[in-house]
C-alpha positions in Angstrom: -226.1 262.7 141.2 -227.5 266.0 142.2 -226.8 269.4 141.4 -224.9 270.6 144.3 -224.9 274.5 144.6 -221.8 275.4 146.8 -221.3 278.6 148.4 -218.6 279.7 149.8 -216.3 283.0 150.5 -218.1 285.3 152.2 -217.9 288.4 154.1 -216.0 287.3 157.4 -212.3 287.3 158.6 -212.2 283.4 157.8 -212.9 283.9 154.0 -209.7 282.3 153.1 -210.5 279.5 155.4 -214.0 278.7 154.1 -212.8 278.7 150.4 -209.9 275.8 151.5 -212.3 273.6 152.8 -214.8 274.8 149.5 -212.2 273.4 147.3 -211.8 270.1 149.8 -215.7 269.6 149.7 -215.9 270.3 145.7 -213.7 268.1 144.8 -215.5 265.2 146.9 -218.2 266.1 146.1 -217.2 265.2 142.3 -215.7 261.8 143.3 -218.7 260.9 144.5 -220.6 261.6 141.4 -222.4 265.3 141.8 -222.5 267.9 139.8 -220.7 270.9 141.6 -222.2 274.3 141.0 -219.5 276.7 142.7 -220.6 280.0 144.1 -218.1 282.6 145.5 -219.3 285.4 147.4 -216.5 288.2 147.3 -215.6 289.8 150.6 -217.9 292.3 149.7 -220.7 290.6 149.6 -221.2 289.4 145.9 -222.2 286.3 144.8 -220.1 285.3 142.0 -220.9 281.8 139.7 -218.4 279.8 137.6 -216.9 277.0 136.0 -214.3 274.6 136.3 -211.8 277.3 137.3 -213.6 277.8 140.7 -212.4 274.0 141.9 -208.9 275.2 140.8 -206.7 276.3 144.1 -204.5 278.3 142.2 -207.4 280.1 140.8 -207.4 281.9 144.3 -204.2 283.3 144.7 -206.1 286.6 143.2 -209.3 286.6 144.5 -210.1 289.3 141.9 -210.2 286.1 139.1 -213.4 284.9 140.2 -214.6 288.5 140.3 -213.4 288.9 136.5 -214.3 285.5 135.3 -217.5 284.9 137.5 -221.2 285.6 136.4 -222.9 288.0 138.7 -225.8 285.4 140.3 -228.1 286.1 143.5 -230.4 283.3 145.4 -233.8 284.9 146.2 -235.9 283.8 149.1 -239.0 284.0 146.4 -239.9 279.5 146.3 -240.6 280.7 142.3 -237.5 282.6 141.6 -234.7 279.9 142.6 -231.1 281.2 141.1 -231.0 284.1 139.1 -227.9 285.7 137.1 -227.4 288.8 135.8 -227.5 289.8 132.4 -227.7 293.2 130.1 -231.4 293.7 131.2 -230.9 293.2 135.0 -231.4 289.7 136.5 -233.0 286.8 135.2 -233.2 283.0 135.4 -230.2 280.4 135.7 -230.6 277.2 133.9 -229.0 275.4 136.4 -231.8 273.4 138.6 -230.3 273.1 142.2 -230.9 270.0 144.0 -229.1 270.7 147.3 -227.2 273.8 148.7 -224.1 273.4 150.4 -223.2 276.3 152.3 -219.0 276.0 153.0 -218.8 279.2 155.3 -217.0 279.9 158.6 -216.9 282.7 160.6 -220.1 285.4 160.4 -222.4 286.0 157.6 -222.5 282.4 156.7 -222.2 280.1 159.3 -223.4 282.0 161.7 -227.6 281.3 160.8 -227.8 283.5 158.4 -227.0 282.1 155.2 -229.1 279.2 156.4 -231.9 281.3 157.0 -231.8 282.4 153.2 -231.6 279.4 152.2 -234.3 278.0 154.1 -236.5 280.4 152.8 -235.7 279.4 148.9 -236.9 275.9 150.4 -234.1 273.9 149.0 -232.6 271.0 150.9 -229.8 272.4 153.0 -226.7 270.7 154.2 -226.1 271.1 157.6 -227.4 272.4 160.7 -230.5 275.1 160.7 -231.0 278.6 161.3 -231.2 278.0 165.6 -228.6 275.3 165.6 -226.0 277.5 163.5 -226.9 280.7 165.4 -226.2 278.9 168.7 -222.8 277.2 167.8 -221.6 280.7 166.5 -222.2 282.8 170.2 -219.7 280.7 172.3 -221.5 282.3 175.3 -225.0 280.7 174.8 -223.3 277.6 174.0 -221.4 277.1 177.2 -224.9 278.5 179.2 -226.6 275.2 177.0 -224.2 272.8 178.0 -224.3 273.9 181.4 -227.9 273.4 181.3 -227.7 270.3 180.3 -225.1 269.8 183.4 -221.9 269.8 180.9 -218.9 271.5 182.6 -217.8 274.7 181.7 -215.4 277.0 182.7 -215.8 279.9 184.6 -216.2 282.9 182.5 -217.3 286.9 182.4 -219.0 287.9 178.8 -217.9 291.5 177.8 -220.3 293.9 175.5 -218.7 296.9 174.0 -220.9 299.0 175.2 -220.4 298.1 178.8 -217.3 298.2 178.7 -217.4 301.6 177.3 -219.4 302.8 180.1 -218.4 300.4 183.4 -214.7 299.2 182.5 -213.5 299.5 186.2 -216.8 297.3 187.1 -216.0 294.8 184.5 -212.3 294.3 185.1 -213.1 293.8 188.8 -215.6 291.1 188.3 -212.9 289.5 185.7 -210.5 289.9 188.6 -212.4 287.0 190.4 -211.5 284.5 187.5 -207.7 284.8 188.9 -204.8 286.5 186.6 -204.1 284.2 184.2 -207.5 284.5 181.7 -207.9 283.8 177.6 -209.7 286.5 175.4 -212.0 285.4 172.4 -214.3 287.5 170.6 -216.8 285.7 171.3 -218.9 284.7 167.5 -215.1 284.2 165.6 -213.6 281.0 164.7 -210.3 280.0 163.3 -208.4 280.8 166.8 -208.1 284.6 165.2 -208.2 287.6 167.7 -207.5 284.6 170.8 -205.0 286.1 173.8 -203.3 284.7 177.0 -203.4 287.5 179.2 -201.7 287.3 182.8 -201.5 291.0 183.9 -203.9 293.9 183.8 -202.3 295.4 181.3 -202.5 292.5 179.2 -206.2 292.0 179.3 -206.9 295.2 178.6 -204.7 295.3 175.9 -206.4 292.2 174.5 -210.0 293.0 175.2 -209.3 296.3 173.1 -208.4 293.5 170.0 -210.8 291.5 170.4 -213.7 294.0 170.3 -212.0 295.0 167.2 -213.5 291.6 165.6 -216.5 291.5 167.8 -219.2 293.5 169.9 -219.2 290.6 172.2 -216.2 289.0 174.1 -215.6 286.0 175.9 -213.1 286.1 179.4 -212.4 282.9 180.1 -210.3 281.5 183.7 -207.1 279.9 181.9 -207.4 275.6 183.2 -204.0 274.5 184.0 -202.6 271.6 182.3 -205.3 271.9 179.7 -204.8 269.4 176.8 -208.1 269.8 173.8 -209.6 266.9 172.9 -212.2 267.1 170.3 -214.1 264.9 168.3 -216.9 265.0 165.0 -220.4 264.5 164.8 -222.7 263.6 162.1 -226.2 262.9 161.4 -229.7 263.5 161.9 -230.3 262.0 164.9 -229.5 259.2 165.5 -225.9 260.4 165.5 -222.4 258.8 164.8 -219.0 260.2 166.4 -216.2 259.8 165.0 -212.2 259.1 166.7 -211.1 261.5 168.7 -208.0 264.2 168.5 -205.6 266.2 170.4 -204.4 269.0 168.5 -200.8 270.3 169.4 -199.8 273.4 169.8 -196.7 275.3 169.4 -197.4 277.9 172.1 -199.8 278.6 175.0 -203.3 278.9 172.6 -203.8 276.9 169.5 -203.3 279.5 166.9 -203.9 280.4 163.3 -200.8 278.8 162.6 -201.0 275.9 164.2 -204.5 275.1 162.3 -203.8 276.6 159.0 -200.2 277.5 158.2 -197.6 274.4 159.0 -194.6 272.8 156.8 -197.4 269.6 157.1 -199.5 271.9 154.2 -196.3 271.9 151.8 -196.1 268.2 151.7 -198.2 268.0 148.6 -199.9 270.2 145.8 -203.2 269.3 147.6 -205.0 271.7 149.6 -205.5 270.1 153.1 -206.6 273.4 155.0 -207.3 271.7 158.9 -205.8 268.0 157.9 -202.3 270.1 157.6 -202.1 270.7 161.5 -200.4 269.2 164.0 -202.6 266.3 166.4 -202.6 263.0 168.1 -206.1 260.2 166.5 -207.5 259.4 169.2 -206.4 261.9 171.9 -204.1 260.7 174.2 -207.0 260.2 177.4 -208.4 257.6 179.2 -211.3 255.2 177.5 -213.7 256.2 180.2 -213.0 260.2 179.3 -213.6 259.3 175.2 -216.7 257.5 176.2 -217.6 261.0 177.9 -216.7 262.9 175.2 -218.7 261.0 172.8 -222.1 261.1 175.1 -221.6 264.8 175.6 -221.2 265.9 171.9 -224.5 263.8 171.3 -226.4 265.3 173.9 -225.1 268.7 173.3 -226.0 268.6 168.9 -229.2 266.7 170.3 -230.3 269.1 172.1 -229.7 271.9 169.8 -231.2 270.4 167.3 -227.9 269.9 165.2 -228.3 268.2 161.5 -225.6 267.4 159.2 -221.8 267.4 160.8 -220.2 269.4 162.8 -217.1 269.4 165.3 -217.9 269.5 168.7 -214.4 271.1 171.2 -213.7 270.1 174.8 -210.6 270.7 177.6 -209.6 268.1 179.4 -207.1 268.7 182.9 -206.5 264.9 183.9 -209.4 265.1 186.0 -212.4 267.3 184.7 -213.7 267.0 181.6 -215.4 271.0 180.0 -217.2 272.0 176.6 -215.2 274.5 174.9 -217.5 275.1 171.9 -219.1 273.8 168.6 -218.3 274.3 165.1 -221.7 273.8 163.0 -219.6 273.9 159.5 -215.8 272.3 161.0 -212.5 273.2 158.6 -212.3 270.5 156.4 -215.5 269.0 157.4 -213.2 267.0 160.5 -212.6 264.7 157.2 -209.4 263.6 158.7 -211.7 262.3 162.3 -214.0 260.5 159.6 -211.2 258.7 157.5 -209.2 257.1 160.8 -213.0 256.1 160.8 -213.2 254.3 158.0 -215.4 256.8 155.9 -214.0 258.6 153.3 -214.2 262.4 152.2 -216.1 261.3 149.3 -218.2 259.2 151.2 -218.7 261.6 153.9 -219.7 264.5 151.7 -222.5 262.0 149.9 -223.8 261.2 153.1 -224.4 265.4 154.2 -226.1 265.6 150.7 -228.6 263.0 151.7 -229.1 263.8 154.8 -230.0 267.2 153.4 -232.4 265.7 151.1 -233.9 263.5 153.6 -234.3 266.5 156.0 -236.1 268.9 153.6 -238.3 265.8 153.0 -239.3 265.5 156.2 -239.6 268.8 156.7 -242.4 269.3 154.0 -244.5 266.9 155.8 -245.3 269.4 158.6 -248.1 271.8 158.7 -247.0 275.1 157.4 -250.4 276.9 157.0 -253.5 277.1 159.2 -256.9 278.6 157.6 -259.5 280.5 159.7 -261.7 283.0 158.8 -260.2 286.1 160.7 -259.8 288.3 157.9 -263.1 287.9 156.9 -264.1 289.2 159.6 -261.6 292.2 160.3 -262.5 293.3 156.8 -266.1 293.6 157.9 -265.1 295.4 161.1 -262.7 297.7 159.3 -259.5 298.9 160.9 -259.7 301.0 164.2 -257.0 303.0 165.3 
């Protein structure tokens, strides 16, 4: 048994989605025999630590509840201080020992390398990808550049920055026009299908870019692939890796929407918090065996290239002839546990494995040289500071 600090919520448009995944993770951790230390990060960025109430789905129907019932805490980067709780005289040490940190964030300020950087500075074992892989995975444009460099096909795109859109709108629209009249417009660093629009005219395109820029300072405009189906796969491990069964998400419209993923009739079939597990999908994806093998190989190749750790879901698009890398989610909704259950790995076992992978990775890091002894400062002291 380990004391697992679970961080979730956060300053993100995917705040509520993070709570859903975190609830699933915390219950699975308890089922695996671990002690759960929940810390909810509010929409304004305050950290609140709580008890058993924080594991109840109904508790979050009012997001003031964890704020009122929780204890304010901070996790400083100082490796000696560990977790600090707020008291009458300010912040002081919290008695709880932390064995592993499990950040369950979706989107910015949590899944993008920021929280991973903080945890790595504390010197505590971290579940999931580190700073570099998390940051790159959140940036759709950069992730596609890496995939392309690895020989994996990607859909043609144009990157629109907020600054360039303000001074060179005509030039950007001319460049986008080369993609054709049918495109998808996406915030570059968001997930859960938030802010994604399909545009088939210039007016729709301009409006879609303006909407996306309200969520992100960089927007990706992609050529629409005809007769496209989405084929996703989950991957886990610290290299060597294992892959799950594939899935083919089913959409209610032209885009796999937020509603398709999280607000479906399937979510009401039981009292459990289902999250992404409630979405409609085919498992395995209805594509030929050769394509599935390509999906498996490409997912491993990409995850290895970015130094992936823990778990991820890699999404591809297939038009019947060509397979395209779409994006990677380094903290997938519901941890994509539904894909692993079909592969024979129960949720409790999955989170337990992720915790142990974090500890194993931490132990290997302790073997690396982190200091370099030299006499450079003695010479510097003798020479003094020269301006």
